[in-house]
TORDO-182731 format. One record per residue (C-alpha): x, y, z. Coordinates in Angstrom, 3 decimals, padded with zeros to 6 digits. Example, Ala and Ser with C-alpha at 12.3 -4.5 7.8 and 13.67 -1.06 7.14 Angstrom:
BEGIN
{xx->012.300	yy->-004.500	zz->007.800}
{xx->013.670	yy->-001.060	zz->007.140}
END
This chain:
BEGIN
{xx->102.574	yy->110.517	zz->082.345}
{xx->104.074	yy->111.756	zz->085.589}
{xx->102.893	yy->113.996	zz->088.348}
{xx->104.767	yy->116.763	zz->090.126}
{xx->103.497	yy->117.260	zz->093.664}
{xx->106.465	yy->119.323	zz->094.772}
{xx->105.931	yy->122.998	zz->095.492}
{xx->109.533	yy->123.844	zz->094.618}
{xx->112.677	yy->122.230	zz->093.243}
{xx->114.386	yy->122.492	zz->096.620}
{xx->112.787	yy->121.622	zz->099.917}
{xx->113.098	yy->124.489	zz->102.415}
{xx->113.448	yy->122.194	zz->105.431}
{xx->116.591	yy->120.398	zz->104.237}
{xx->117.804	yy->122.043	zz->101.043}
{xx->117.214	yy->118.589	zz->099.560}
{xx->115.968	yy->117.675	zz->096.122}
{xx->112.544	yy->116.008	zz->096.041}
{xx->112.176	yy->112.242	zz->095.801}
{xx->112.184	yy->110.918	zz->092.248}
{xx->110.577	yy->107.501	zz->091.930}
{xx->108.942	yy->105.702	zz->089.007}
{xx->108.733	yy->108.903	zz->086.970}
{xx->107.077	yy->110.891	zz->089.749}
{xx->108.369	yy->113.830	zz->091.766}
{xx->107.354	yy->113.876	zz->095.425}
{xx->108.106	yy->116.746	zz->097.793}
{xx->107.610	yy->114.482	zz->100.817}
{xx->109.725	yy->111.355	zz->101.252}
{xx->107.024	yy->109.832	zz->103.433}
{xx->104.461	yy->107.541	zz->101.776}
{xx->101.483	yy->106.536	zz->103.888}
{xx->098.894	yy->103.799	zz->103.716}
{xx->095.128	yy->104.067	zz->103.921}
{xx->094.127	yy->100.889	zz->105.747}
{xx->093.079	yy->100.057	zz->109.307}
{xx->091.636	yy->103.441	zz->110.292}
{xx->088.542	yy->103.509	zz->112.504}
{xx->086.771	yy->105.850	zz->110.094}
{xx->087.412	yy->107.249	zz->106.640}
{xx->087.234	yy->110.878	zz->107.872}
{xx->089.971	yy->110.056	zz->110.399}
{xx->092.027	yy->108.547	zz->107.591}
{xx->091.552	yy->111.651	zz->105.465}
{xx->092.670	yy->114.007	zz->108.238}
{xx->095.650	yy->111.822	zz->109.151}
{xx->096.858	yy->111.684	zz->105.562}
{xx->096.718	yy->115.452	zz->105.312}
{xx->098.576	yy->115.890	zz->108.615}
{xx->101.413	yy->113.600	zz->107.475}
{xx->102.524	yy->115.956	zz->104.725}
{xx->102.770	yy->112.978	zz->102.381}
{xx->102.120	yy->113.416	zz->098.674}
{xx->101.611	yy->109.743	zz->097.811}
{xx->099.252	yy->107.269	zz->099.460}
{xx->099.009	yy->103.559	zz->098.850}
{xx->095.615	yy->101.928	zz->098.377}
{xx->094.656	yy->098.248	zz->098.272}
{xx->092.704	yy->098.079	zz->095.039}
{xx->090.865	yy->094.789	zz->095.388}
{xx->087.214	yy->095.730	zz->095.244}
{xx->086.325	yy->094.243	zz->098.628}
{xx->088.876	yy->096.533	zz->100.295}
{xx->087.767	yy->099.774	zz->098.682}
{xx->084.561	yy->100.048	zz->100.699}
{xx->084.169	yy->100.300	zz->104.471}
{xx->081.499	yy->098.617	zz->106.594}
{xx->079.121	yy->101.486	zz->105.831}
{xx->079.560	yy->101.086	zz->102.087}
{xx->081.657	yy->104.238	zz->101.699}
{xx->084.298	yy->104.274	zz->098.979}
{xx->087.791	yy->105.061	zz->100.236}
{xx->088.550	yy->107.049	zz->097.085}
{xx->085.914	yy->109.612	zz->098.052}
{xx->088.094	yy->110.555	zz->101.031}
{xx->091.400	yy->111.009	zz->099.191}
{xx->091.831	yy->114.414	zz->097.565}
{xx->093.301	yy->113.801	zz->094.087}
{xx->094.748	yy->117.327	zz->094.063}
{xx->096.772	yy->116.532	zz->097.205}
{xx->097.795	yy->112.920	zz->096.723}
{xx->099.126	yy->110.616	zz->094.072}
{xx->097.487	yy->107.206	zz->094.436}
{xx->099.818	yy->104.217	zz->094.585}
{xx->097.843	yy->100.970	zz->094.094}
{xx->099.118	yy->097.927	zz->095.970}
{xx->098.611	yy->094.188	zz->095.735}
{xx->098.147	yy->093.628	zz->099.468}
{xx->096.801	yy->090.208	zz->100.399}
{xx->098.155	yy->088.343	zz->097.370}
{xx->099.960	yy->085.036	zz->097.955}
{xx->101.064	yy->084.093	zz->094.454}
{xx->102.396	yy->085.853	zz->091.377}
{xx->099.288	yy->085.292	zz->089.264}
{xx->096.967	yy->086.951	zz->091.787}
{xx->099.389	yy->089.853	zz->092.274}
{xx->099.576	yy->090.524	zz->088.530}
{xx->095.790	yy->090.352	zz->088.231}
{xx->095.256	yy->092.793	zz->091.119}
{xx->097.869	yy->095.176	zz->089.718}
{xx->096.038	yy->095.252	zz->086.402}
{xx->092.749	yy->095.849	zz->088.184}
{xx->094.311	yy->098.803	zz->089.971}
{xx->095.580	yy->100.200	zz->086.710}
{xx->092.112	yy->100.081	zz->085.176}
{xx->090.521	yy->101.733	zz->088.211}
{xx->093.023	yy->104.579	zz->088.205}
{xx->092.786	yy->105.002	zz->084.442}
{xx->089.057	yy->105.435	zz->084.859}
{xx->089.793	yy->108.134	zz->087.417}
{xx->092.353	yy->109.697	zz->085.050}
{xx->094.919	yy->109.385	zz->087.834}
{xx->098.547	yy->109.754	zz->086.697}
{xx->099.623	yy->106.950	zz->089.028}
{xx->097.903	yy->104.294	zz->086.931}
{xx->101.070	yy->102.632	zz->085.670}
{xx->102.877	yy->102.231	zz->088.953}
{xx->102.167	yy->099.659	zz->091.616}
{xx->103.437	yy->098.613	zz->095.015}
{xx->103.976	yy->094.891	zz->094.602}
{xx->103.393	yy->092.551	zz->097.551}
{xx->103.446	yy->088.767	zz->097.206}
{xx->103.272	yy->087.220	zz->100.656}
{xx->104.595	yy->083.844	zz->101.740}
{xx->102.114	yy->083.090	zz->104.525}
{xx->099.412	yy->084.758	zz->106.590}
{xx->101.197	yy->084.443	zz->109.944}
{xx->104.442	yy->086.288	zz->109.282}
{xx->103.292	yy->088.256	zz->106.197}
{xx->106.854	yy->087.925	zz->104.967}
{xx->107.300	yy->088.152	zz->101.200}
{xx->107.692	yy->085.088	zz->099.013}
{xx->110.978	yy->085.916	zz->097.243}
{xx->110.528	yy->083.568	zz->094.277}
{xx->106.940	yy->084.622	zz->093.558}
{xx->107.836	yy->088.292	zz->094.088}
{xx->110.612	yy->088.184	zz->091.498}
{xx->108.303	yy->086.370	zz->089.049}
{xx->105.500	yy->088.895	zz->089.503}
{xx->107.921	yy->091.795	zz->089.205}
{xx->109.259	yy->090.501	zz->085.888}
{xx->105.766	yy->089.972	zz->084.490}
{xx->104.573	yy->093.414	zz->085.523}
{xx->107.661	yy->095.168	zz->084.152}
{xx->107.116	yy->093.369	zz->080.826}
{xx->103.547	yy->094.706	zz->080.871}
{xx->104.701	yy->098.297	zz->081.258}
{xx->104.341	yy->098.776	zz->085.018}
{xx->106.665	yy->100.804	zz->087.194}
{xx->107.046	yy->098.367	zz->090.099}
{xx->107.834	yy->099.406	zz->093.665}
{xx->108.650	yy->096.066	zz->095.188}
{xx->108.139	yy->095.074	zz->098.834}
{xx->110.750	yy->092.574	zz->099.955}
{xx->112.623	yy->091.276	zz->102.972}
{xx->115.927	yy->092.726	zz->104.158}
{xx->117.866	yy->090.118	zz->102.157}
{xx->120.474	yy->091.974	zz->100.044}
{xx->120.666	yy->089.222	zz->097.407}
{xx->116.913	yy->089.251	zz->096.805}
{xx->117.052	yy->093.043	zz->096.637}
{xx->119.707	yy->092.865	zz->093.914}
{xx->117.650	yy->090.379	zz->091.923}
{xx->114.544	yy->092.537	zz->092.115}
{xx->116.450	yy->095.531	zz->090.802}
{xx->117.827	yy->093.331	zz->088.012}
{xx->114.243	yy->092.227	zz->087.253}
{xx->113.383	yy->095.851	zz->086.543}
{xx->111.900	yy->097.132	zz->089.812}
{xx->111.665	yy->100.927	zz->089.788}
{xx->112.255	yy->100.848	zz->093.550}
{xx->113.132	yy->098.101	zz->095.997}
{xx->111.327	yy->098.407	zz->099.344}
{xx->113.001	yy->096.331	zz->102.077}
{xx->111.091	yy->095.765	zz->105.306}
{xx->112.394	yy->097.262	zz->108.522}
{xx->110.608	yy->094.431	zz->110.356}
{xx->107.436	yy->092.345	zz->109.749}
{xx->104.320	yy->094.155	zz->108.530}
{xx->102.368	yy->095.815	zz->111.334}
{xx->104.758	yy->094.582	zz->114.020}
{xx->105.895	yy->098.029	zz->115.144}
{xx->109.357	yy->096.634	zz->115.887}
{xx->111.169	yy->099.311	zz->113.915}
{xx->114.451	yy->098.746	zz->112.098}
{xx->115.599	yy->095.330	zz->113.314}
{xx->118.553	yy->094.819	zz->110.993}
{xx->120.228	yy->098.110	zz->110.095}
{xx->123.303	yy->096.255	zz->108.839}
{xx->121.331	yy->094.492	zz->106.108}
{xx->119.640	yy->097.736	zz->105.106}
{xx->123.031	yy->099.390	zz->104.748}
{xx->124.233	yy->096.512	zz->102.576}
{xx->121.113	yy->096.804	zz->100.413}
{xx->121.694	yy->100.527	zz->100.014}
{xx->125.316	yy->099.902	zz->099.063}
{xx->124.468	yy->097.187	zz->096.538}
{xx->121.553	yy->098.954	zz->094.855}
{xx->123.222	yy->102.354	zz->094.632}
{xx->126.638	yy->101.091	zz->093.557}
{xx->126.066	yy->101.833	zz->089.871}
{xx->123.237	yy->104.353	zz->090.330}
{xx->123.416	yy->106.602	zz->093.417}
{xx->119.933	yy->107.940	zz->092.644}
{xx->118.199	yy->104.556	zz->092.624}
{xx->115.347	yy->104.911	zz->095.172}
{xx->115.333	yy->102.521	zz->098.137}
{xx->112.239	yy->102.909	zz->100.326}
{xx->111.930	yy->101.229	zz->103.713}
{xx->108.526	yy->099.591	zz->103.972}
{xx->106.881	yy->097.876	zz->106.964}
{xx->107.537	yy->097.552	zz->110.675}
{xx->107.633	yy->101.205	zz->111.703}
{xx->106.248	yy->101.722	zz->115.201}
{xx->106.984	yy->105.330	zz->116.039}
{xx->108.669	yy->108.473	zz->114.779}
{xx->112.185	yy->107.489	zz->115.836}
{xx->111.989	yy->104.456	zz->113.526}
{xx->111.361	yy->106.773	zz->110.589}
{xx->114.305	yy->108.965	zz->111.573}
{xx->116.594	yy->105.919	zz->111.855}
{xx->115.606	yy->104.678	zz->108.389}
{xx->116.458	yy->108.026	zz->106.838}
{xx->119.678	yy->108.362	zz->108.819}
{xx->120.794	yy->105.036	zz->107.349}
{xx->120.345	yy->106.527	zz->103.890}
{xx->116.895	yy->105.365	zz->102.806}
{xx->115.332	yy->107.566	zz->100.164}
{xx->111.826	yy->107.154	zz->101.537}
{xx->109.708	yy->105.396	zz->104.143}
{xx->106.286	yy->103.828	zz->103.667}
{xx->104.129	yy->103.183	zz->106.722}
{xx->100.525	yy->102.596	zz->107.715}
{xx->099.827	yy->100.800	zz->111.005}
{xx->102.002	yy->103.112	zz->113.124}
{xx->099.662	yy->105.978	zz->112.294}
{xx->096.343	yy->104.174	zz->111.889}
{xx->096.666	yy->102.263	zz->115.181}
{xx->098.118	yy->105.111	zz->117.241}
{xx->096.021	yy->106.457	zz->120.094}
{xx->095.934	yy->109.787	zz->118.227}
{xx->096.538	yy->109.084	zz->114.525}
{xx->096.526	yy->112.735	zz->113.492}
{xx->099.145	yy->113.709	zz->116.068}
{xx->101.242	yy->110.679	zz->115.115}
{xx->101.039	yy->111.761	zz->111.477}
{xx->102.544	yy->115.094	zz->112.458}
{xx->105.313	yy->113.296	zz->114.378}
{xx->106.098	yy->111.104	zz->111.364}
{xx->106.267	yy->114.146	zz->109.107}
{xx->108.857	yy->115.846	zz->111.285}
{xx->110.806	yy->112.615	zz->111.846}
{xx->111.183	yy->112.205	zz->108.094}
{xx->112.479	yy->115.754	zz->107.733}
{xx->114.861	yy->115.386	zz->110.697}
{xx->116.198	yy->111.980	zz->109.661}
{xx->116.825	yy->113.026	zz->106.083}
{xx->118.522	yy->116.255	zz->107.189}
{xx->120.744	yy->114.296	zz->109.587}
{xx->121.788	yy->111.923	zz->106.798}
{xx->122.616	yy->114.784	zz->104.453}
{xx->124.538	yy->116.574	zz->107.202}
{xx->126.786	yy->113.607	zz->107.953}
{xx->127.016	yy->112.276	zz->111.494}
{xx->130.241	yy->112.435	zz->113.479}
{xx->132.181	yy->109.162	zz->113.772}
{xx->131.578	yy->107.002	zz->116.813}
{xx->134.528	yy->106.906	zz->119.217}
{xx->135.393	yy->104.683	zz->122.132}
{xx->136.495	yy->107.563	zz->124.353}
{xx->135.295	yy->111.082	zz->124.981}
{xx->136.397	yy->114.022	zz->122.862}
{xx->136.113	yy->117.474	zz->124.423}
{xx->133.804	yy->119.843	zz->122.577}
{xx->135.696	yy->122.885	zz->123.913}
{xx->139.357	yy->123.604	zz->123.096}
{xx->141.891	yy->122.609	zz->125.767}
{xx->144.670	yy->125.004	zz->124.777}
{xx->145.164	yy->127.890	zz->127.168}
{xx->142.984	yy->126.354	zz->129.863}
{xx->144.517	yy->126.498	zz->133.386}
{xx->144.376	yy->123.080	zz->134.923}
{xx->142.742	yy->122.787	zz->138.332}
{xx->143.380	yy->119.071	zz->138.625}
{xx->145.202	yy->118.147	zz->141.869}
{xx->147.570	yy->115.692	zz->140.132}
END
């Protein structure tokens, strides 16, 4: 079962088709997280301001309730958002598979159409929060065999990205920089290689930049490089004004995607006049 959260087949801001990923149609190419907000009402209002149509939720039971015992799902409007469960905080393939299955059961109970997709994270250590490539590939294979549509968080290593696609990932999600670091897109060259490799035989294969975004310009850069989507959390949740930052991220996504579709001019070493030179009377003294 899929969900269509696109108001029209063509987006008025860019003339672009909506994002197709894991059997779902999303009018916004921005996916936002639900963690780290000071309050659940602030999270709710920030999500709405972002224009996103898919939000990722850590489904381990201890993360679904805040310090006041409130359930995060009570603050996410199911008519506005498709829930994307994630396996945040898992450090081995077995735990990641178990958490993914838990998320599927929770969303099935809610009759949410996102029950069979998952954002897979298998971390290597708690200091860098970088993904464990071997465990990630193993977990991806096991989840695909179990019928999941896997959106797979990974590093910016093009070879690992290729192997995850070969393992059946519905989308590969390379990091712009370490989780929560706010450093932006540190290695645009690797992201371009990943995009080239993964889209070589399927131009529509969705590549979503995940992690490291610090501000709106980082989102624009990711889209200008050719990313199909961007997933972020900390940059909004930890901003001084999360709601205003959500608005900035929304417009950055639209601008970056439109710039990519428009095609930038080539970079040149020397200046090129923007006005024609023919017929101009020279006033130079030499």
